[in-house]
Backbone as CSV, one residue per row, in Angstrom:
resi,resn,N_x,N_y,N_z,CA_x,CA_y,CA_z,C_x,C_y,C_z
1,MET,4.732,2.832,-7.878,3.440,2.628,-7.584,3.039,2.972,-6.460
2,LEU,4.165,2.549,-5.390,3.966,2.948,-3.831,5.316,3.475,-3.462
3,LYS,5.162,4.467,-2.588,6.640,5.057,-1.916,6.015,5.487,-0.451
4,LEU,7.021,5.094,0.165,6.766,5.299,1.703,8.041,6.451,2.002
5,VAL,7.764,7.386,2.858,9.075,8.300,3.037,9.102,8.445,4.526
6,ASN,10.133,8.472,5.317,10.171,8.142,6.534,8.834,8.173,7.393
7,VAL,8.389,6.773,7.343,7.197,6.707,7.845,7.150,6.028,9.321
8,SER,6.459,6.578,10.545,6.682,5.796,11.455,5.342,5.958,12.403
9,LYS,5.282,4.812,13.192,3.854,4.771,13.818,4.279,4.167,15.191
10,THR,4.016,4.701,16.476,4.153,4.161,17.683,2.310,4.245,18.078
11,PHE,2.132,3.239,18.966,0.840,2.760,19.468,1.177,3.125,21.119
12,ASN,0.014,3.987,21.325,0.064,3.971,23.196,0.996,5.060,23.611
13,PRO,1.592,6.157,22.726,2.559,7.027,23.210,2.747,7.553,24.383
14,GLY,3.726,7.605,24.976,3.775,8.096,26.369,3.308,7.306,27.768
15,THR,2.792,6.166,27.380,2.428,5.179,28.486,3.012,3.928,28.587
16,ILE,2.950,3.390,29.500,3.548,1.956,29.792,3.527,0.969,28.954
17,THR,2.455,0.982,27.870,2.054,-0.116,26.896,2.567,0.657,25.647
18,GLU,3.856,1.723,25.614,3.917,2.150,24.386,4.739,1.004,23.561
19,LYS,4.390,1.340,22.119,4.566,0.370,20.962,5.542,0.906,19.888
20,LYS,6.513,0.922,19.725,7.006,1.567,18.345,6.903,0.705,17.196
21,ALA,5.746,0.668,16.756,5.695,-0.335,15.660,6.300,-0.133,14.324
22,LEU,6.778,1.108,14.010,7.324,1.411,12.531,8.021,2.506,12.851
23,ILE,9.301,2.390,12.382,10.549,3.712,12.741,11.429,3.536,11.401
24,ASP,10.855,4.990,10.946,11.362,5.634,9.565,11.258,4.388,8.456
25,ILE,10.512,4.126,7.830,10.510,3.400,6.896,10.457,3.882,5.581
26,ASN,11.250,3.610,4.736,11.730,4.132,3.206,11.194,2.936,2.445
27,LEU,10.332,2.993,1.671,10.279,1.739,0.990,9.624,2.253,-0.537
28,HIS,9.954,1.821,-1.703,9.687,2.121,-3.175,9.286,1.177,-3.869
29,LEU,8.008,0.856,-4.301,7.410,-0.376,-5.002,7.554,0.057,-6.473
30,ASN,7.832,-0.537,-7.487,7.749,-0.079,-9.179,6.555,-0.829,-9.570
31,PRO,5.840,-0.372,-10.632,4.855,-0.925,-10.838,5.089,-2.398,-11.521
32,GLY,4.322,-3.522,-10.975,4.373,-4.571,-11.363,5.097,-5.412,-10.306
33,ASP,5.795,-4.775,-9.385,6.648,-5.141,-8.012,5.648,-6.646,-7.325
34,PHE,6.132,-7.532,-7.103,5.378,-8.425,-6.357,6.261,-8.938,-5.044
35,VAL,5.905,-7.870,-4.074,6.740,-7.934,-2.667,6.246,-8.814,-1.489
36,THR,6.881,-9.813,-0.852,6.436,-10.712,0.024,7.394,-10.013,1.239
37,VAL,6.613,-9.940,2.408,6.998,-9.393,3.507,7.041,-10.353,4.608
38,ILE,8.291,-10.738,5.364,8.290,-11.705,6.312,8.874,-11.207,7.586
39,GLY,8.533,-11.788,8.694,9.022,-11.332,10.087,8.331,-11.694,11.158
40,GLY,9.145,-11.773,12.200,8.355,-12.498,13.324,7.153,-11.747,14.052
41,ASN,6.581,-12.158,15.173,5.181,-11.402,15.617,5.800,-10.298,16.191
42,GLY,5.017,-9.051,15.669,5.604,-7.425,16.514,6.650,-6.933,15.710
43,ALA,6.756,-7.776,14.243,7.880,-6.887,13.464,7.397,-5.739,12.720
44,GLY,6.111,-5.536,12.466,5.514,-4.318,12.085,5.043,-4.660,10.584
45,LYS,5.164,-6.010,10.304,4.376,-6.134,8.938,3.132,-5.826,8.705
46,SER,2.014,-6.083,9.470,0.775,-5.790,9.292,0.548,-4.249,9.619
47,THR,1.132,-3.871,10.386,1.061,-2.450,10.933,1.126,-1.433,9.598
48,LEU,2.584,-2.192,8.998,2.840,-1.231,7.759,1.796,-1.638,6.501
49,LEU,1.115,-2.492,6.198,0.375,-2.891,5.434,-0.749,-2.259,5.743
50,ASN,-1.305,-2.009,7.101,-2.484,-1.337,7.625,-2.224,0.298,7.353
51,LEU,-1.232,0.908,7.593,-0.658,1.910,7.154,-1.108,2.386,5.719
52,ILE,-0.454,1.242,4.902,-0.679,1.658,3.215,-2.401,1.767,3.060
53,ALA,-3.184,0.813,3.934,-4.635,0.581,3.145,-5.293,2.035,4.006
54,GLY,-4.634,2.852,4.960,-5.208,3.823,5.558,-6.137,3.305,6.954
55,VAL,-5.971,2.279,6.957,-6.540,1.715,8.545,-6.093,2.547,9.644
56,HIS,-4.665,2.797,9.723,-3.814,3.507,10.711,-3.105,4.847,9.957
57,GLU,-3.389,5.812,10.389,-2.694,7.282,10.335,-1.227,7.002,10.927
58,CYS,-0.199,7.836,10.024,1.081,7.822,10.228,1.480,8.855,11.344
59,ASP,2.234,8.786,12.130,2.746,9.960,13.058,3.640,10.715,12.447
60,THR,4.577,10.164,11.466,5.268,10.715,10.509,5.556,10.273,9.228
61,GLY,6.090,11.068,8.623,6.274,10.636,6.905,4.884,10.741,6.164
62,SER,5.203,10.218,4.697,4.535,10.411,3.869,4.115,9.223,2.968
63,ILE,3.061,8.983,2.489,2.725,7.703,1.692,2.310,8.164,0.095
64,PHE,2.774,7.579,-0.829,2.168,7.982,-2.118,1.737,6.796,-2.607
65,ILE,1.041,6.857,-3.482,0.262,5.761,-4.505,0.132,5.947,-5.850
66,ASP,0.988,5.761,-6.699,0.621,5.984,-8.183,1.082,7.489,-8.238
67,GLY,1.778,7.948,-7.517,2.140,9.335,-7.506,1.458,9.940,-6.632
68,LYS,0.407,9.773,-6.289,-0.535,10.837,-5.724,-0.291,10.628,-3.874
69,ASP,-0.395,11.867,-3.495,0.233,11.823,-1.708,-1.293,11.374,-1.134
70,VAL,-1.290,10.008,-0.379,-2.658,9.568,0.289,-2.543,9.811,1.599
71,THR,-1.260,10.132,1.996,-1.088,10.287,3.717,-2.281,10.804,4.569
72,ASP,-3.041,11.669,4.075,-4.168,12.005,5.018,-5.271,11.677,4.462
73,MET,-5.346,10.752,3.624,-6.626,10.207,2.890,-7.473,9.085,3.536
74,LYS,-8.640,9.226,3.922,-9.507,8.440,4.582,-9.339,7.195,4.031
75,GLU,-9.685,6.216,4.773,-9.296,4.684,4.196,-10.484,4.286,3.354
76,HIS,-11.893,4.603,3.657,-12.767,4.483,2.647,-12.561,5.203,1.034
77,ILE,-11.977,5.953,1.292,-11.208,7.041,-0.221,-10.225,6.305,-0.600
78,ARG,-9.222,5.863,0.078,-8.020,5.155,-0.328,-8.503,3.941,-1.205
79,SER,-9.509,3.276,-0.532,-9.773,1.980,-1.057,-10.142,1.723,-2.208
80,ARG,-10.347,3.042,-3.138,-10.682,3.027,-4.517,-9.174,2.483,-5.061
81,TYR,-8.377,2.676,-4.685,-6.934,2.372,-5.488,-6.389,0.960,-5.027
82,LEU,-7.110,0.642,-4.062,-6.641,-0.846,-3.285,-7.344,-1.704,-3.599
83,GLY,-6.990,-3.120,-3.633,-7.444,-4.385,-3.461,-6.814,-5.009,-2.344
84,ARG,-7.457,-5.726,-1.574,-7.274,-6.353,-0.346,-7.819,-7.572,0.309
85,VAL,-7.116,-8.472,0.533,-7.722,-10.048,0.780,-7.021,-10.185,2.438
86,PHE,-8.022,-10.295,3.478,-7.650,-10.423,4.657,-7.355,-11.902,5.143
87,GLN,-6.782,-12.140,6.042,-6.247,-13.328,6.730,-7.785,-14.362,7.092
88,ASP,-8.638,-14.039,7.476,-9.788,-14.294,7.706,-10.875,-14.570,6.349
89,PRO,-11.191,-15.743,6.157,-11.983,-15.941,5.035,-13.389,-15.266,4.889
90,MET,-13.639,-15.176,6.241,-14.906,-14.752,6.674,-15.203,-13.269,6.242
91,MET,-13.748,-12.275,6.165,-14.000,-11.278,5.689,-13.633,-10.817,4.332
92,GLY,-14.161,-9.665,3.919,-14.149,-9.456,2.345,-15.494,-9.539,1.315
93,THR,-16.379,-10.713,2.044,-17.587,-10.943,1.306,-18.521,-10.714,2.169
94,ALA,-20.034,-10.715,1.501,-21.065,-10.760,2.178,-21.629,-12.186,2.138
95,SER,-21.885,-13.106,3.536,-22.067,-14.280,3.839,-23.424,-14.460,3.128
96,ASN,-24.552,-13.529,3.586,-25.898,-13.533,3.091,-26.157,-13.272,1.780
97,MET,-25.120,-12.809,0.832,-25.562,-12.851,-0.649,-25.116,-13.720,-1.101
98,GLU,-25.409,-13.878,-2.514,-24.887,-14.489,-3.706,-23.696,-14.308,-4.300
99,ILE,-22.836,-15.314,-4.664,-21.659,-15.081,-5.514,-21.736,-14.097,-6.474
100,GLU,-22.943,-14.082,-7.141,-22.737,-13.019,-8.156,-23.206,-11.634,-7.808
101,GLU,-23.888,-11.159,-6.674,-24.516,-10.277,-6.037,-22.935,-9.582,-5.183
102,ASN,-22.103,-10.459,-4.819,-20.955,-10.209,-4.226,-19.929,-9.604,-5.418
103,LEU,-19.716,-10.226,-6.619,-19.056,-9.873,-7.231,-19.380,-8.555,-7.908
104,ALA,-20.572,-8.130,-8.047,-21.293,-7.316,-8.784,-20.824,-6.037,-7.898
105,MET,-20.947,-5.894,-6.352,-20.642,-5.107,-5.667,-19.049,-4.706,-5.867
106,ALA,-18.139,-5.604,-5.994,-17.064,-5.659,-6.034,-16.525,-4.995,-7.858
107,TYR,-17.322,-5.245,-8.451,-17.211,-4.702,-9.781,-17.384,-3.397,-10.084
108,ARG,-18.561,-2.951,-9.385,-19.375,-1.363,-9.431,-18.635,-0.455,-8.463
109,ARG,-17.669,-0.970,-7.419,-17.316,-0.106,-6.761,-16.661,1.088,-7.173
110,THR,-15.943,1.125,-7.938,-15.096,2.146,-8.589,-15.778,3.071,-9.727
111,LYS,-17.030,2.571,-10.084,-18.102,3.207,-11.031,-19.035,4.178,-10.615
112,LYS,-19.621,4.775,-11.104,-20.487,5.848,-10.972,-22.199,5.230,-10.736
113,ARG,-22.498,5.523,-9.653,-23.939,4.798,-9.216,-24.961,5.248,-10.240
114,GLY,-25.938,3.957,-10.868,-26.962,4.692,-11.474,-28.472,4.223,-10.955
115,LEU,-29.540,3.994,-11.673,-30.744,3.737,-11.367,-31.346,2.251,-11.887
116,GLY,-30.020,1.277,-12.439,-30.339,0.326,-13.042,-30.399,-0.638,-11.802
117,TRP,-31.548,-1.746,-12.230,-31.695,-2.716,-11.228,-31.203,-4.314,-11.598
118,GLY,-30.723,-4.954,-11.005,-30.391,-6.272,-11.067,-29.028,-6.191,-11.550
119,ILE,-28.318,-7.319,-11.924,-27.090,-7.781,-12.401,-27.173,-7.901,-13.993
120,THR,-26.702,-7.162,-14.893,-26.877,-7.102,-16.359,-26.242,-8.614,-16.890
121,SER,-26.886,-8.593,-17.975,-26.484,-9.990,-18.891,-24.877,-10.002,-18.931
122,HIS,-24.545,-9.024,-19.297,-23.161,-8.514,-19.848,-22.375,-9.058,-18.114
123,GLU,-22.517,-8.559,-17.475,-21.976,-8.739,-15.863,-21.920,-10.070,-15.848
124,LYS,-23.248,-10.965,-15.872,-23.158,-12.358,-15.679,-22.253,-13.231,-16.442
125,LYS,-22.080,-12.584,-17.607,-21.286,-13.605,-18.629,-19.811,-13.275,-18.247
126,LEU,-19.498,-11.933,-17.719,-18.228,-11.668,-17.303,-17.654,-12.320,-15.922
127,PHE,-18.754,-12.595,-15.152,-18.671,-13.058,-13.612,-18.248,-14.769,-13.508
128,ARG,-19.082,-15.237,-14.748,-18.981,-16.546,-14.988,-17.466,-17.086,-15.608
129,GLU,-17.201,-16.145,-16.345,-15.726,-16.227,-17.157,-14.667,-16.197,-15.900
130,LYS,-14.881,-15.430,-15.133,-13.727,-14.992,-14.192,-14.095,-16.135,-13.232
131,LEU,-15.121,-16.797,-12.581,-15.164,-17.821,-12.039,-14.520,-19.113,-12.640
132,ALA,-14.727,-19.291,-13.948,-14.042,-20.478,-14.650,-12.710,-20.715,-14.195
133,TYR,-12.307,-19.561,-14.123,-10.592,-19.335,-14.262,-10.224,-20.071,-12.745
134,LEU,-10.848,-19.700,-12.011,-10.605,-20.339,-10.812,-10.292,-21.721,-10.771
135,ASP,-11.393,-22.558,-11.389,-11.506,-23.904,-11.322,-11.932,-24.468,-9.968
136,LEU,-12.896,-23.852,-9.603,-13.429,-24.463,-8.299,-14.746,-24.866,-8.207
137,GLY,-15.440,-24.791,-9.578,-16.857,-24.971,-9.847,-17.829,-23.762,-9.557
138,LEU,-17.279,-22.942,-9.039,-17.924,-21.778,-8.553,-19.140,-21.054,-9.741
139,GLU,-18.450,-21.052,-11.061,-19.135,-20.536,-11.926,-20.439,-21.048,-12.230
140,ASP,-20.796,-22.448,-11.831,-22.200,-22.970,-11.936,-22.954,-22.951,-10.605
141,ARG,-22.577,-21.985,-9.620,-22.919,-21.893,-8.244,-23.287,-20.313,-8.076
142,MET,-23.442,-19.498,-9.208,-23.460,-18.139,-8.964,-24.526,-17.736,-8.150
143,LYS,-25.365,-18.457,-7.967,-27.047,-18.022,-7.486,-26.588,-18.462,-5.899
144,SER,-25.705,-19.425,-5.565,-25.166,-20.233,-4.085,-24.987,-18.838,-3.088
145,LYS,-25.385,-18.787,-1.921,-24.768,-17.667,-1.014,-23.563,-17.827,-0.658
146,VAL,-22.788,-17.032,-0.378,-21.486,-17.026,-0.074,-21.327,-17.725,1.409
147,GLY,-21.960,-17.598,2.343,-21.897,-18.410,3.259,-21.681,-19.761,3.360
148,LEU,-22.173,-20.436,2.138,-22.092,-21.899,2.059,-20.877,-22.547,1.580
149,LEU,-19.996,-21.313,1.134,-18.649,-22.166,0.080,-17.633,-22.224,1.476
150,SER,-16.510,-23.126,1.108,-15.544,-23.583,1.779,-14.579,-22.363,2.228
151,GLY,-13.626,-22.683,3.005,-12.787,-21.412,3.168,-11.830,-21.146,2.274
152,GLY,-11.646,-21.995,1.628,-10.794,-21.610,0.320,-11.327,-21.355,-0.798
153,GLN,-12.585,-21.677,-1.025,-13.400,-21.065,-2.067,-13.652,-19.610,-1.811
154,ARG,-13.956,-19.497,-0.501,-14.411,-17.939,-0.172,-13.183,-17.090,-0.215
155,GLN,-11.875,-17.530,0.111,-10.857,-16.740,-0.095,-10.334,-16.412,-1.629
156,ALA,-10.820,-17.634,-2.586,-10.299,-17.274,-3.761,-11.461,-16.355,-4.219
157,LEU,-12.606,-16.468,-4.056,-13.699,-15.284,-4.389,-13.203,-14.190,-3.838
158,THR,-12.807,-13.747,-2.731,-12.468,-12.352,-2.187,-11.170,-12.236,-2.977
159,LEU,-10.014,-12.822,-3.383,-9.045,-12.776,-4.315,-9.837,-11.953,-5.531
160,LEU,-10.863,-12.921,-6.266,-11.254,-12.316,-7.165,-11.792,-11.083,-7.057
161,MET,-12.757,-10.835,-6.291,-13.228,-9.616,-6.037,-12.026,-8.267,-5.813
162,ALA,-11.030,-8.617,-5.330,-10.351,-7.600,-4.853,-9.640,-7.048,-6.372
163,THR,-9.356,-8.072,-7.167,-8.768,-7.743,-8.435,-9.698,-7.951,-9.964
164,LEU,-11.059,-8.058,-9.474,-11.964,-7.382,-10.657,-12.013,-6.452,-11.314
165,GLU,-11.657,-5.234,-10.671,-11.256,-3.938,-11.191,-9.906,-3.699,-10.833
166,THR,-9.197,-3.725,-11.723,-7.398,-3.647,-11.502,-7.164,-2.346,-10.655
167,PRO,-6.660,-3.102,-9.299,-6.272,-1.994,-8.304,-4.776,-1.411,-8.444
168,LYS,-4.500,-0.316,-8.076,-3.130,0.121,-7.977,-2.151,-0.666,-7.459
169,ILE,-2.804,-1.158,-6.224,-1.743,-2.098,-5.262,-2.707,-3.161,-4.843
170,LEU,-2.447,-4.479,-4.774,-3.188,-5.612,-4.225,-2.224,-5.921,-2.901
171,LEU,-3.229,-5.820,-1.865,-2.682,-5.971,-0.516,-3.121,-7.389,0.023
172,LEU,-1.952,-8.460,0.416,-2.647,-9.718,0.740,-1.949,-10.041,2.092
173,ASP,-2.965,-10.050,3.256,-2.250,-10.070,4.561,-2.862,-11.398,5.119
174,GLU,-1.490,-12.282,4.960,-1.287,-13.551,5.395,-2.765,-14.257,5.037
175,HIS,-2.884,-14.184,3.508,-4.618,-14.654,3.117,-4.534,-15.912,3.024
176,THR,-3.385,-16.990,3.297,-3.713,-18.012,3.357,-3.557,-18.863,4.592
177,ALA,-3.185,-18.150,5.835,-2.964,-18.648,6.834,-4.025,-19.278,7.595
178,ALA,-5.090,-19.251,7.463,-6.491,-19.809,7.954,-6.805,-20.831,7.135
179,LEU,-6.230,-21.599,6.336,-6.438,-22.630,5.273,-5.406,-23.926,5.738
180,ASP,-6.135,-24.855,5.153,-5.154,-26.227,5.349,-4.440,-25.918,4.374
181,PRO,-2.979,-26.851,4.322,-1.967,-26.679,3.562,-2.358,-27.084,1.968
182,LYS,-2.995,-27.773,1.561,-3.694,-28.163,0.266,-4.308,-26.977,-0.360
183,THR,-5.207,-26.475,0.445,-5.829,-25.472,-0.083,-5.204,-24.207,-0.256
184,ALA,-4.445,-24.019,0.892,-3.665,-22.774,1.051,-2.568,-22.670,-0.328
185,ALA,-2.053,-23.841,-0.882,-1.334,-24.057,-2.074,-2.058,-23.626,-3.326
186,ARG,-3.282,-24.123,-3.431,-4.169,-23.600,-4.380,-4.458,-22.468,-4.549
187,VAL,-4.713,-21.651,-3.490,-5.161,-20.290,-3.458,-3.876,-19.612,-3.795
188,LEU,-2.626,-19.870,-3.410,-1.698,-19.117,-3.793,-1.016,-19.102,-4.858
189,ASP,-1.308,-20.432,-5.728,-1.113,-20.460,-7.064,-2.022,-19.613,-8.061
190,ILE,-3.330,-19.780,-7.368,-4.096,-18.821,-8.031,-3.936,-17.011,-7.985
191,THR,-3.550,-16.925,-6.947,-3.048,-15.770,-6.500,-2.150,-15.186,-7.353
192,ASP,-0.984,-16.274,-7.608,0.127,-15.755,-8.491,-0.203,-15.686,-9.815
193,GLU,-1.188,-16.759,-10.476,-1.652,-16.564,-11.790,-2.134,-15.305,-12.033
194,ILE,-3.068,-14.570,-11.200,-4.091,-13.578,-11.298,-2.853,-12.352,-11.233
195,ILE,-1.845,-12.682,-10.489,-0.875,-11.448,-10.267,-0.227,-11.234,-11.538
196,LYS,0.289,-12.257,-12.035,1.232,-12.473,-13.196,0.284,-11.670,-14.627
197,ALA,-0.961,-12.284,-14.620,-1.820,-12.066,-15.665,-1.987,-10.421,-15.644
198,SER,-2.312,-10.034,-14.588,-2.580,-8.525,-14.732,-1.400,-7.838,-14.244
199,LYS,-0.486,-8.261,-14.081,0.791,-7.427,-13.741,0.764,-6.612,-12.568
200,LEU,-0.129,-6.975,-11.429,-0.413,-6.436,-10.551,0.811,-5.836,-9.536
201,THR,0.822,-4.511,-9.066,1.812,-4.238,-8.054,1.063,-4.701,-6.693
202,THR,2.005,-5.627,-6.077,1.222,-6.430,-4.878,2.228,-6.574,-3.566
203,PHE,1.646,-6.609,-2.770,2.266,-6.690,-1.178,1.668,-7.488,-0.173
204,MET,2.381,-8.731,-0.148,1.737,-9.669,0.433,2.800,-10.292,1.851
205,VAL,2.115,-10.198,2.670,2.760,-10.271,4.341,2.601,-11.912,4.356
206,THR,3.516,-12.810,4.784,3.167,-14.041,5.072,4.384,-14.396,5.985
207,HIS,4.105,-15.263,7.005,4.814,-16.083,8.051,5.631,-17.464,7.689
208,ASN,5.228,-17.833,6.247,5.705,-18.933,5.652,7.119,-18.465,4.879
209,MET,8.234,-19.173,5.257,9.334,-18.824,4.513,9.606,-19.261,3.590
210,LYS,9.058,-20.560,2.933,8.987,-21.238,1.936,8.188,-20.277,0.907
211,HIS,7.032,-19.827,0.917,6.007,-18.885,0.165,6.720,-17.731,-0.098
212,ALA,7.449,-17.077,0.961,8.175,-15.573,0.795,9.353,-15.815,-0.407
213,ILE,9.514,-17.188,-0.461,11.280,-17.243,-1.343,10.158,-17.721,-2.677
214,LYS,9.360,-18.642,-2.616,8.854,-18.881,-4.034,7.995,-17.984,-4.617
215,TYR,7.488,-17.065,-4.268,6.281,-16.271,-4.883,6.797,-15.210,-4.649
216,GLY,6.470,-14.132,-5.833,6.985,-12.725,-5.667,8.387,-12.106,-6.357
217,SER,8.492,-11.170,-6.569,9.653,-10.768,-7.261,10.849,-10.023,-6.729
218,ARG,10.311,-9.797,-5.293,11.322,-9.171,-4.118,10.850,-9.830,-2.764
219,LEU,11.689,-9.742,-1.741,11.628,-10.234,-0.456,12.021,-9.080,0.148
220,ILE,11.342,-8.749,1.514,11.510,-7.914,2.673,11.470,-8.455,3.796
221,MET,12.551,-8.432,4.722,12.150,-8.966,6.259,12.048,-7.855,7.268
222,MET,11.267,-7.940,7.889,11.031,-6.718,9.059,11.646,-7.111,10.501
223,LYS,12.096,-6.456,11.365,12.552,-6.779,12.679,12.071,-5.638,13.687
224,GLU,11.331,-5.461,14.532,11.054,-4.131,15.431,11.159,-3.114,14.802
225,GLY,10.074,-3.400,13.974,9.630,-1.898,13.003,10.345,-1.379,12.109
226,ARG,11.233,-2.042,11.854,12.408,-1.643,10.709,12.506,-2.747,9.675
227,ILE,12.977,-2.524,8.539,13.319,-3.276,7.304,15.013,-3.692,7.215
228,ILE,15.061,-4.685,7.670,16.512,-5.155,7.563,17.211,-5.822,6.472
229,TYR,16.473,-6.463,5.708,16.688,-7.283,4.522,15.893,-6.848,3.684
230,ASP,16.408,-6.520,2.318,15.632,-6.579,0.946,16.356,-6.866,-0.203
231,VAL,15.898,-7.953,-0.491,16.472,-8.917,-1.547,15.479,-9.111,-2.709
232,SER,15.992,-8.846,-3.948,15.213,-9.177,-5.397,16.340,-10.048,-6.355
233,GLY,15.768,-10.376,-7.429,16.725,-10.689,-8.686,17.168,-11.963,-8.426
234,GLU,18.384,-12.107,-9.096,18.647,-13.413,-8.849,19.097,-14.189,-7.641
235,GLU,19.299,-12.790,-6.660,19.675,-13.228,-5.241,18.470,-13.658,-4.537
236,LYS,17.415,-13.276,-4.356,16.207,-13.955,-4.221,15.750,-15.151,-4.687
237,LYS,15.676,-15.400,-6.151,15.737,-16.610,-6.864,16.390,-17.880,-6.209
238,ASN,17.856,-17.588,-5.892,18.938,-18.583,-4.910,18.927,-18.842,-3.682
239,LEU,17.548,-17.900,-3.076,17.419,-18.228,-1.343,17.154,-19.363,-1.333
240,GLU,17.426,-19.940,-0.150,16.931,-21.050,0.506,16.460,-20.719,1.919
241,VAL,15.518,-21.903,2.179,14.861,-21.745,3.604,15.943,-21.621,4.417
242,SER,16.861,-22.417,4.785,17.659,-22.566,5.592,18.798,-21.188,5.464
243,GLN,19.007,-20.383,4.598,19.490,-19.126,4.741,18.954,-17.982,5.337
244,LEU,17.426,-17.986,4.953,16.447,-17.513,5.576,16.440,-17.285,7.068
245,LEU,16.105,-19.096,7.394,16.087,-19.379,8.643,17.229,-18.764,9.652
246,SER,18.418,-18.776,9.082,19.680,-18.697,9.416,19.623,-17.044,10.026
247,LYS,19.171,-16.275,9.026,19.330,-14.692,9.413,18.190,-14.488,10.323
248,PHE,17.248,-15.137,10.445,16.203,-14.730,11.564,16.731,-15.348,12.833
249,GLN,17.316,-16.413,13.034,17.997,-16.987,14.216,19.140,-15.801,14.909
250,SER,19.956,-15.358,13.762,21.055,-14.809,14.065,20.207,-13.226,14.585
251,ASP,19.273,-13.053,14.350,18.551,-11.686,14.591,17.820,-11.867,15.956
252,GLY,17.757,-13.261,16.441,17.037,-13.740,17.607,15.368,-13.493,17.351
253,ASP,14.988,-13.546,16.067,13.833,-13.677,15.533,12.815,-14.620,15.036
254,ALA,13.589,-16.020,15.143,12.612,-16.913,14.566,11.903,-17.979,15.744
255,ASN,10.948,-17.103,15.571,9.655,-17.775,16.562,9.295,-19.088,15.882
256,ASP,8.659,-19.460,17.232,8.136,-21.073,16.920,6.934,-21.257,15.415
257,ARG,6.359,-20.509,15.339,5.428,-20.594,14.234,6.330,-20.330,12.833
258,MET,7.189,-19.730,12.551,8.075,-19.542,11.529,8.934,-20.774,11.141
259,ILE,9.296,-21.454,12.342,10.045,-22.562,11.984,9.330,-23.894,11.954
260,LEU,7.991,-23.751,12.307,7.238,-24.955,12.027,6.938,-24.851,10.479
261,ASN,6.588,-23.408,9.950,6.309,-23.250,8.782,7.270,-23.816,7.900
């Protein structure tokens, strides 16, 4: 479903601020893979996610989504294949629009535009069912402005919007980092349920080692623009935080944020 071949990215090349963000990345995700990506600050996690999303262009290499070469495809066109949830709960939704209006935009984004007016009764019924699944009471607040929601409610709504029309790949960019621990746990559980129910191919960047181990079918560790550890199956299931932390420490990459997490 996702294939990266010899992908590299350098920011500000030839200057004193040159930064080799990614170096010869080769990565292959099968349909249904749920990959958690972990690494210290500057490891290349977010750059890799942004290259997949089309925010940045590769310097070298190729990117394929579901067998299609999207290397030179612009971000707004590539977004048809992707669902994305950002770290900031304020992103991904229109705060001055109603909940059902936000859902309607997400639902129709891959569909042919017509001259129909308003939200249909079929759409309202669908949105109510999907919101009820979140178990946050939002199905009874479909006319509420999104800006009135809490950070956790808004992030759960963004997740629902990103998966309302099944994407080829779901990109999660530390999507619970700005939430309090209890809310983050709830949003992660909802995330896991949606991914499993729809068998989504998922790429989740996180700083939290417990989350990286608990969720997903595969774990990737990055350092200085390279993938240094790739584990799945029983080996991942049997991983402990102490083992992962030890690997970070041995690589001199266990920053304070990760230790605290």
